[in-house]
C-alpha positions as CSV (number, residue, x, y, z in Angstrom):
1,M,221.6,-20.0,188.0
2,F,220.6,-16.7,189.5
3,V,217.7,-14.5,190.3
4,V,218.3,-10.8,190.0
5,F,216.0,-8.5,191.8
6,L,215.9,-4.9,190.6
7,K,214.1,-2.9,193.3
8,F,213.2,0.8,192.8
9,S,215.2,3.3,194.6
10,A,214.3,6.9,195.7
11,R,215.0,7.9,192.1
12,R,212.2,5.7,190.7
13,D,210.7,8.8,189.1
14,R,213.5,8.8,186.5
15,A,212.6,5.4,185.2
16,G,210.9,6.8,182.1
17,E,214.1,8.6,181.0
18,F,216.0,5.3,180.8
19,M,213.2,2.8,179.9
20,E,214.2,2.3,176.3
21,A,217.9,1.8,177.2
22,H,216.9,-0.6,179.9
23,K,214.7,-2.6,177.5
24,A,217.6,-2.7,175.0
25,W,219.9,-4.0,177.8
26,L,217.3,-6.7,178.5
27,R,217.1,-7.7,174.9
28,Q,220.8,-8.1,174.7
29,G,220.8,-10.4,177.8
30,F,218.3,-12.6,176.0
31,A,220.2,-12.5,172.7
32,D,223.4,-13.5,174.7
33,Q,221.3,-16.4,176.1
34,V,222.0,-15.3,179.7
35,F,218.5,-14.2,180.6
36,L,215.8,-16.9,180.7
37,A,212.9,-14.7,181.9
38,A,212.3,-11.1,183.0
39,G,209.3,-9.2,184.4
40,S,207.8,-7.0,187.1
41,I,207.7,-8.0,190.7
42,E,204.5,-7.5,192.7
43,E,203.1,-4.2,193.8
44,G,205.2,-2.2,191.4
45,R,208.4,-2.6,193.4
46,G,210.7,-3.3,190.5
47,G,211.6,-6.3,188.4
48,A,213.3,-9.7,188.4
49,I,215.4,-11.6,186.0
50,L,216.2,-15.3,185.8
51,A,219.8,-15.8,184.6
52,H,221.7,-18.9,183.7
53,G,224.9,-20.0,182.1
54,C,227.3,-17.4,183.5
55,S,229.4,-16.8,186.7
56,R,228.3,-14.5,189.4
57,E,231.1,-12.1,188.5
58,D,230.1,-12.0,184.9
59,L,226.5,-11.4,185.8
60,A,227.4,-8.7,188.3
61,A,229.3,-6.9,185.5
62,R,226.4,-7.3,183.1
63,V,223.9,-6.0,185.8
64,A,226.1,-3.0,186.4
65,Q,225.7,-2.0,182.7
66,D,221.9,-1.8,183.1
67,P,221.0,1.9,182.7
68,F,218.5,1.6,185.6
69,V,221.4,0.4,187.8
70,A,223.9,2.8,186.5
71,E,221.6,5.8,187.0
72,D,220.4,4.5,190.5
73,V,216.8,4.0,189.4
74,V,217.0,0.6,190.9
75,T,219.2,-1.3,193.3
76,A,220.3,-4.8,192.2
77,E,220.4,-7.9,194.3
78,I,221.8,-11.1,192.8
79,T,220.8,-14.3,194.5
80,G,222.2,-17.7,193.5
81,F,219.8,-20.6,193.1
82,S,220.8,-24.3,192.6
83,P,217.7,-26.3,191.5
84,V,217.8,-30.0,192.2
85,L,214.2,-30.7,191.2
86,T,212.5,-29.3,188.2
87,D,209.7,-29.9,185.8
88,A,210.9,-31.9,182.8
89,R,210.8,-28.8,180.6
90,L,213.4,-27.2,182.9
91,A,215.7,-30.2,183.3
92,F,218.6,-28.2,181.8
93,L,218.6,-26.0,184.9
94,K,219.2,-28.9,187.4
95,T,222.4,-29.1,189.3
96,A,223.9,-32.4,190.6
97,A,222.3,-33.5,193.8
């Protein structure tokens, strides 16, 4: 699984122009069952997405299609994460120990 951090760039002031397209991109990620959660990160620095069930390469290609990324409103950082302990509700995320 992956955590995608979308951190505002110097072009943050253009976010409003692309907000609806960014939201549509997020909805598609959920519809495709790639995104598990998405939201803002603290202090208004941008957002984060929890992604699962895809390769890093496929996720990078998907992230590149985000209008915020394409228009340099945010920079994207993809970090892999391999959970070995989870709450029972998240057991589907566990990797082999």
